C-alpha positions in Angstrom: -42.2 48.7 -68.9 -44.8 47.3 -71.3 -46.5 43.9 -71.1 -44.6 42.7 -74.2 -41.3 43.5 -72.5 -42.4 41.3 -69.4 -43.3 38.4 -71.7 -40.1 38.7 -73.6 -38.1 38.7 -70.3 -40.0 35.6 -69.0 -39.3 33.7 -72.3 -35.7 34.6 -72.1 -35.4 33.4 -68.5 -37.1 30.1 -69.4 -34.8 29.4 -72.4 -31.7 30.1 -70.3 -33.0 27.8 -67.5 -33.6 25.0 -70.0 -30.1 25.4 -71.5 -28.5 25.3 -68.0 -30.4 22.2 -67.1 -29.5 20.4 -70.3 -25.8 21.3 -69.8 -25.9 20.1 -66.2 -27.6 16.8 -67.2 -25.1 16.3 -70.0 -22.2 16.8 -67.6 -23.7 14.3 -65.1 -24.2 11.8 -68.0 -20.6 12.3 -69.2 -19.3 11.8 -65.6 -21.3 8.6 -65.2 -20.1 7.3 -68.5 -16.5 8.1 -67.7 -16.8 6.3 -64.3 -18.2 3.1 -65.9 -15.6 3.2 -68.6 -12.8 3.4 -66.0 -14.4 0.4 -64.1 -14.6 -1.7 -67.2 -10.9 -0.9 -68.1 -9.9 -1.9 -64.5 -11.8 -5.2 -64.7 -10.2 -6.0 -68.0 -6.7 -5.3 -66.6 -7.4 -7.4 -63.5 -8.6 -10.3 -65.7 -5.4 -10.1 -67.8 -3.2 -10.2 -64.6 -4.7 -13.5 -63.5 -2.7 -15.5 -65.9 0.8 -14.2 -65.2 4.0 -15.4 -66.7 5.2 -16.2 -63.2 3.0 -19.3 -63.0 4.3 -20.7 -66.3 7.9 -19.9 -65.4 7.6 -21.6 -62.0 5.9 -24.7 -63.6 8.8 -25.0 -66.0 11.2 -24.9 -63.1 9.3 -27.7 -61.4 9.3 -29.8 -64.6 13.1 -29.7 -64.6 13.2 -30.8 -61.0 10.8 -33.8 -61.3 12.7 -37.0 -60.5 10.3 -38.9 -58.2 6.7 -40.0 -58.3 5.4 -37.8 -55.5 6.8 -34.6 -57.1 5.3 -35.8 -60.5 1.9 -36.1 -58.9 2.2 -32.6 -57.5 3.3 -31.2 -60.9 0.4 -32.9 -62.7 -2.1 -31.5 -60.2 -0.7 -28.0 -60.7 -0.9 -28.3 -64.5 -4.5 -29.4 -64.2 -5.4 -26.5 -61.9 -3.6 -24.0 -64.1 -5.4 -25.3 -67.2 -8.8 -25.0 -65.5 -8.1 -21.4 -64.6 -6.8 -20.5 -68.1 -9.3 -22.4 -70.2 -12.5 -22.4 -68.1 -12.6 -19.6 -65.5 -10.8 -16.8 -67.4 -13.1 -17.2 -70.5 -16.1 -17.0 -68.2 -14.8 -13.7 -67.0 -14.2 -12.5 -70.6 -17.9 -13.3 -71.4 -19.0 -11.4 -68.4 -17.0 -8.4 -69.5 -18.5 -8.5 -73.0 -22.0 -8.4 -71.4 -20.9 -5.5 -69.3 -19.8 -3.5 -72.4 -23.2 -4.3 -74.1 -25.1 -3.0 -71.1 -22.9 0.1 -71.1 -23.5 0.8 -74.8 -27.3 0.3 -74.3 -27.2 2.5 -71.2 -28.7 -0.1 -69.0 -27.1 1.3 -65.9 -29.1 -0.6 -63.3 -28.2 -4.0 -64.8 -24.6 -2.7 -65.4 -24.0 -2.1 -61.7 -25.1 -5.6 -60.8 -22.9 -7.2 -63.5 -19.8 -5.1 -62.5 -20.2 -6.2 -58.9 -20.5 -9.9 -59.9 -17.5 -9.6 -62.2 -15.4 -8.0 -59.5 -16.2 -10.9 -57.2 -15.4 -13.5 -59.8 -12.1 -11.9 -60.7 -11.1 -11.7 -57.1 -12.0 -15.4 -56.6 -10.1 -16.6 -59.6 -7.1 -14.3 -58.8 -6.9 -15.8 -55.3 -6.9 -19.3 -56.7 -4.1 -18.4 -59.1 -2.0 -16.7 -56.3 -2.5 -19.7 -54.1 -1.3 -22.0 -56.9 1.7 -19.8 -57.5 2.6 -20.0 -53.8 2.4 -23.8 -53.8 4.7 -24.0 -56.7 7.2 -21.6 -55.2 7.3 -23.8 -52.1 9.2 -26.2 -54.3 11.1 -23.9 -56.6 12.3 -21.7 -53.8 12.7 -24.4 -51.2 16.3 -25.3 -52.2 17.5 -21.7 -51.7 15.5 -21.1 -48.6 16.5 -24.4 -47.0 20.1 -23.9 -47.9 20.1 -20.6 -46.2 18.4 -22.0 -43.1 20.8 -24.9 -43.0 23.8 -22.6 -43.3 22.6 -20.6 -40.3 22.0 -23.8 -38.3 25.5 -25.1 -39.1 27.0 -21.8 -37.8 25.0 -22.1 -34.6 25.9 -25.8 -34.3 29.6 -25.1 -34.7 29.4 -22.5 -31.9 27.7 -25.1 -29.6 30.4 -27.7 -30.4 33.2 -25.2 -29.8 31.8 -24.2 -26.4 31.3 -27.8 -25.4 34.9 -28.8 -26.4 36.4 -25.8 -24.6 34.6 -26.5 -21.4 34.2 -30.2 -21.5 34.8 -30.7 -17.8 31.7 -28.7 -17.0 29.6 -31.3 -18.8 30.9 -34.5 -17.2 27.5 -35.6 -16.0 25.9 -35.2 -19.5 28.8 -35.9 -21.9 27.3 -39.2 -23.2 23.9 -38.0 -24.2 25.3 -34.7 -25.6 27.7 -36.6 -27.9 25.0 -38.9 -28.9 22.9 -35.9 -29.8 25.8 -34.4 -31.8 25.8 -37.6 -33.8 22.1 -37.4 -34.5 22.5 -33.8 -35.7 25.4 -34.9 -38.0 23.2 -37.7 -39.4 20.3 -35.2 -40.1 22.7 -32.8 -41.9 23.7 -35.8 -44.1 20.1 -36.8 -44.6 19.3 -33.2 -45.7 21.9 -33.4 -48.5 20.5 -36.8 -49.7 16.9 -35.4 -49.7 18.0 -32.3 -51.6 19.7 -34.5 -54.2 16.6 -36.5 -54.7 14.3 -33.4 -54.7 12.3 -34.8 -51.8 11.2 -31.4 -50.7 8.5 -32.5 -48.3 11.1 -34.7 -46.6 13.5 -31.8 -46.6 11.1 -29.5 -44.7 10.8 -32.2 -42.0 14.5 -32.6 -41.7 15.2 -28.9 -41.5 12.6 -28.6 -38.7 14.2 -31.6 -36.9 17.6 -30.1 -37.1 16.3 -26.7 -35.9 14.6 -28.3 -32.9 17.7 -30.4 -31.9 20.1 -27.5 -32.2 17.8 -25.2 -30.3 17.5 -27.7 -27.4 21.3 -28.3 -27.5 21.9 -24.6 -27.2 19.7 -24.4 -24.1 21.4 -27.5 -22.6 24.9 -26.2 -23.3 24.0 -22.9 -21.7 22.2 -24.3 -18.6 23.9 -27.7 -17.9 27.0 -26.3 -16.1 24.8 -24.3 -13.7 22.5 -27.3 -13.1 25.5 -29.6 -12.4 27.2 -27.0 -10.1 24.0 -26.5 -8.1 22.8 -30.1 -8.0 26.2 -31.7 -7.4 28.0 -29.2 -5.2 26.2 -26.2 -3.9 23.0 -27.8 -2.7 24.6 -31.1 -1.3 27.2 -29.1 0.6 24.6 -26.8 2.0 22.4 -29.7 3.0 25.4 -31.4 4.7 26.2 -28.2 6.6 22.6 -27.6 7.7 22.4 -31.2 8.9 25.4 -30.7 11.1 24.1 -27.4 12.5 20.7 -29.0 13.1 22.2 -31.9 15.1 24.4 -29.6 17.1 21.5 -27.3 18.0 19.3 -30.2 19.0 22.1 -31.5 21.3 22.1 -28.0 22.8 18.4 -28.2 23.7 16.8 -26.6 20.7 13.5 -28.0 19.4 13.6 -27.8 15.6 10.8 -30.3 14.8 8.8 -27.6 13.2 11.4 -27.2 10.5 10.7 -30.8 9.3 14.3 -30.8 8.0 14.7 -34.6 7.5 11.6 -34.8 5.3 12.5 -31.7 3.3 16.1 -32.8 2.7 14.8 -36.2 1.4 12.3 -34.4 -0.9 15.1 -32.1 -2.1 17.3 -35.2 -2.9 14.4 -36.7 -4.9 13.9 -33.5 -6.8 17.7 -33.3 -7.6 17.6 -36.9 -8.8 14.6 -36.1 -11.1 16.4 -33.0 -12.5 19.5 -35.1 -13.4 17.3 -37.9 -14.8 15.8 -35.3 -17.2 19.2 -33.8 -17.8 20.4 -37.2 -18.9 17.8 -37.1 -21.8 18.8 -33.4 -22.4 15.6 -32.0 -20.9 16.5 -28.9 -18.8 13.1 -27.2 -18.7 12.5 -25.4 -15.4 15.5 -27.3 -13.9 17.5 -24.2 -12.8 14.3 -22.7 -11.4 13.6 -25.8 -9.3 17.2 -26.0 -8.1 17.3 -22.3 -7.2 14.0 -22.8 -5.3 15.7 -25.6 -3.2 18.8 -23.4 -2.7 16.7 -20.5 -1.5 14.8 -22.8 0.9 18.0 -24.0 2.5 19.3 -20.4 2.7 16.1 -19.6 4.6 16.9 -22.4 7.1 20.0 -20.4 8.2 17.7 -17.5 9.0 15.5 -19.9 11.0 18.5 -21.1 13.0 19.5 -17.5 13.7 15.9 -16.7 14.8 16.0 -19.7 17.2 19.3 -18.6 18.8 18.0 -15.0 19.2 14.7 -16.3 20.6 16.6 -18.4 23.1 18.4 -15.3 24.4 15.0 -13.5 24.7 13.5 -16.5 26.4 16.3 -16.8 28.9 16.2 -13.1 29.7 12.5 -13.2 30.3 12.5 -16.4 32.3 14.5 -14.6 35.0 13.0 -11.2 34.6 9.4 -12.2 34.7 9.5 -14.4 37.8 11.4 -11.8 39.8 9.0 -9.0 38.8 5.9 -11.2 39.3 7.1 -12.2 42.9 7.8 -8.5 43.7 4.4 -7.3 42.5 2.7 -10.2 44.3 4.5 -9.3 47.6 3.4 -5.7 47.3 -0.1 -6.5 46.3 -0.5 -9.1 49.1 0.7 -6.5 51.6 -2.1 -4.2 50.3 -4.6 -7.0 50.4 -3.8 -7.8 54.0 -4.4 -4.1 54.9 -7.5 -3.8 52.8 -10.0 -3.9 55.7 -8.1 -1.3 57.6 -7.8 0.9 54.6 -11.5 0.6 53.8 -12.4 1.4 57.4 -9.9 4.2 57.9 -10.9 6.1 54.7 -14.5 5.0 54.3 -13.9 3.2 51.0 -16.4 0.9 49.2 -15.7 -2.6 47.8 -15.7 -1.0 44.3 -13.0 1.5 45.4 -10.6 -1.3 46.3 -11.8 -3.9 43.8 -8.6 -3.3 41.7 -6.5 -5.0 44.5 -8.5 -8.3 44.0 -8.2 -8.0 40.2 -4.4 -7.5 40.4 -4.2 -10.5 42.7 -6.1 -12.7 40.2 -4.0 -11.4 37.3 -0.8 -12.2 39.1 -2.0 -15.7 39.9 -2.9 -16.3 36.2 0.4 -14.9 35.0 2.4 -17.2 37.3 0.3 -20.2 36.2 1.0 -19.4 32.5 4.6 -18.8 33.3 4.9 -22.2 34.9 3.3 -23.8 31.9 5.8 -22.2 29.5 8.7 -23.2 31.7 7.3 -26.8 31.7 7.1 -26.8 27.9 10.7 -25.6 27.8 11.9 -28.4 30.1 10.0 -31.0 28.1 11.3 -29.4 24.8 7.8 -29.3 23.5 8.1 -26.1 21.5 10.8 -24.2 19.6 12.4 -21.1 21.2 10.7 -18.9 18.7 7.3 -19.8 20.1 8.5 -19.8 23.7 10.1 -16.4 23.2 6.9 -15.0 21.8 4.9 -16.5 24.7 7.3 -14.9 27.2 7.1 -11.5 25.4 3.3 -11.7 25.6 3.5 -12.6 29.3 5.8 -9.7 29.9 3.4 -7.3 28.3 0.6 -8.6 30.5 2.8 -8.3 33.6 3.7 -4.7 32.6 0.0 -3.8 32.4 -0.7 -5.4 35.8 2.3 -3.4 37.2 0.8 -0.2 35.9 -2.5 -1.1 37.6 -0.7 -1.7 40.8 1.3 1.6 40.5 -2.0 3.4 40.1 -3.5 1.6 43.1 -0.5 2.4 45.2 -0.6 6.1 44.3 -4.4 6.2 44.8 -4.4 4.5 48.2 -1.1 6.1 49.3 -2.5 9.5 48.5 -5.3 8.9 51.0 -2.9 9.1 54.0 -1.1 12.0 52.3 -4.3 13.9 51.9 -5.2 13.3 55.5 -1.7 14.6 56.6 -2.0 17.5 54.2 -5.4 18.4 55.7 -3.7 18.9 59.1 -1.0 21.0 57.6 -3.5 23.1 55.7 -5.6 23.6 58.8 -2.7 25.6 60.4 -2.3 27.5 57.1 -6.0 28.4 57.0 -6.0 29.5 60.6 -2.9 31.7 60.0 -4.7 33.3 57.0 -7.7 33.9 59.2 -5.5 35.5 61.8 -3.9 37.7 59.2 -7.3 38.8 57.9 -8.3 39.9 61.4 -5.0 41.7 61.9 -5.4 43.5 58.6 -8.9 44.7 59.3 -7.7 46.1 62.7 -4.6 47.6 61.3 -6.5 50.7 60.2 -8.7 52.8 62.4 -12.0 52.4 60.5 -15.0 54.4 61.5 -17.2 51.3 60.8 -16.4 47.7 59.6 -18.7 46.6 56.8 -21.3 43.9 57.4 -19.9 41.8 54.5 -16.7 41.3 56.5 -18.6 39.8 59.5 -20.7 37.6 57.1 -17.6 36.2 55.5 -15.9 35.8 58.9 -18.8 33.8 60.1 -18.7 31.6 57.0 -15.0 31.0 57.3 -15.3 30.0 61.0 -18.1 27.6 60.2 -16.1 26.0 57.4 -13.0 25.6 59.6 -15.2 23.9 62.3 -16.6 21.5 59.6 -13.1 20.7 58.4 -11.9 20.0 62.0 -15.0 17.9 62.6 -14.4 15.8 59.5 -10.7 15.3 60.4 -11.7 13.9 63.8 -14.1 11.4 62.3 -13.2 7.7 62.4 -13.2 6.5 59.7 -12.4 9.6 57.7 -13.8 10.1 54.3 -11.0 11.6 52.2 -13.3 12.8 49.5 -15.4 14.7 52.0 -12.4 15.9 53.9 -10.8 17.3 50.7 -14.1 19.2 49.9 -14.1 20.6 53.5 -10.4 21.7 53.1 -11.0 23.4 49.8 -14.2 25.1 51.1 -12.4 26.4 54.2 -9.4 27.6 52.3 -11.5 29.4 49.7 -13.6 31.2 52.3 -10.6 32.3 54.4 -8.8 33.6 51.3 -12.0 35.4 50.4 -12.1 37.0 53.9 -8.5 38.0 53.7 -9.0 39.6 50.3 -12.1 41.5 51.6 -10.1 42.8 54.6 -7.3 43.9 52.4 -9.6 45.6 50.0 -11.6 47.4 52.7 -8.5 48.8 54.4 -6.9 49.9 51.1 -10.2 51.6 49.9 -10.7 53.3 53.3 -7.2 54.6 53.3 -7.4 55.9 49.8 -10.8 57.5 50.5 -9.4 59.4 53.5 -6.4 60.6 51.5 -8.6 61.7 48.6 -10.9 63.7 50.9 -8.0 65.4 52.5 -6.5 66.1 49.1 -9.8 67.6 48.0 -10.3 69.8 51.0 -7.9 72.4 49.3 -10.5 73.0 46.6 -13.6 73.5 48.9 -13.4 77.3 49.1 -13.2 77.7 45.4 -15.9 75.3 44.3 -19.3 74.8 46.0 -20.2 71.6 44.0 -16.9 70.1 45.1 -17.6 71.1 48.7 -21.0 69.4 48.6 -19.6 66.2 47.0 -16.8 65.9 49.6 -19.4 66.4 52.4 -21.5 63.6 50.9 -18.3 61.4 50.6 -17.5 62.0 54.3 -21.0 60.9 55.3 -20.6 57.7 53.2 -17.1 57.1 54.7 -18.5 57.2 58.3 -21.3 54.8 57.3 -18.6 52.3 56.1 -19.4 52.7 52.4 -15.8 53.3 51.5 -16.0 52.5 47.8 -18.9 54.8 47.1 -17.2 57.6 49.1 -14.0 57.1 47.1 -15.9 57.2 43.7 -17.7 60.4 44.7 -14.4 62.1 45.9 -12.4 61.2 42.8 -15.2 62.2 40.4 -15.5 65.6 42.2 -11.8 66.4 42.2 -11.3 65.2 38.6 -13.5 68.1 37.4 -11.0 70.6 38.7 -7.8 68.4 38.5 -8.0 65.8 35.8 -5.8 62.6 36.4 -6.0 62.9 40.1 -6.7 59.2 40.4 -3.1 58.3 39.4 -1.7 60.8 41.9 -3.7 59.3 44.7 -2.5 55.8 43.8 1.1 57.0 44.0 0.4 58.6 47.4 -1.0 55.3 48.7 2.1 53.4 47.4 4.4 55.8 49.2 
């Protein structure tokens, strides 16, 4: 490609790029222009909507209603404010929009943005004033319709209240006078409403409507709650208080201490609260009255539970008052018997003061328990406390007594077992000597070529242990701990000797049978013959176990499983 061609291509690329940029900038400019045009149109439309026909129409309605000085003043003020918006503030906005159009035509976009923002703010401000003015005017023009609708609803509600009152008049005996007076007040307010509407006193009308609404609302609550208040305050609570007083007096005469319930004071306070509730009911104030009366009722219901608890506590107390003293005396008698024998027990069984300290502890605990018991009984006789408290104290005392009883049981078992251990030691001495005799008989029951040295060593140890056991049994005082050790040692050594005797005899017998069984194979196997000869030598030396192992190993080569056959032979 020639140089001219390259130059021509570069120029073409440059021209195309310029054209594209120009088109792009033109499109951006057109978009910006369209955006500003739309904003100016929107501002113009919003300005035109400020002065709506609604304001003029509502002002004309008010003009027809003016028939007093106050309404005239309001009408003049609204006219003045409307005129200011129409003749002063809207023209200012018009001038601002003209300036915006000039800036747009001159393409002064930076200034244009500022002026648009300022105009939007001004339009919003003036539009808000116009809307606020319209709402104020409508308060008058729509008040008749709105108030008529409200009054109609209130009259319907009022008729329902009157109907309910007349149907159930007996339920309102305590409050008939104030209710009927309030009905008259409501009727007067309904009449006043009509007068105010006729004279277009709309400010006064609003106050009257609110007053009627408040009165009827309160009447509705009173009509709903008064029967319940009267029933609770005049019947349920007084009857319950009368019944509780009677029960209280009867229980006191039966020996119950009910001072902690503070009934007299609480009944007086309940009377005061009921009087206050009815004083407020008389002026048709029932706020929290049902709640207060229900609280009083719940309190007196709880008193019945307190009475029941007292009766139950009395049963518990009377049960424990007999049970505890009998048990305490019994335990004290047993413990005192042990206490008197304490020196003899300590000497007889070589006990230290710490070993028998529990007897002294139990003695002191029983003294304290009886002292506390007597104090509770004195409090009962003096009627110092309620049975609920006395019952709990007796329950705690019974728990303490049970723990002391457990300690005494453990002490009795522990000290009683000392004598039992001593007696058991004498019985076991005979058993141990019998086992020793059986061990000797067993070892002599088979004609052994030689008795192993281990047998004589164990025999000597067993005899020494038996002598030590006898020696300990003959001591005065006897130490049961040491005696038990001596008994255990002697028994273990004698049992060991018996097992050894039994094992030696069984092994020797099995060895002899095995050698005799193996003799049949001597002519056919020299190794077997040598092994059996060695086994015989070990047998005559008293090494029966080794002799048996050699014999079985030798025979097992020729006759596998011979060990089981030999065992069967021994059993037979």
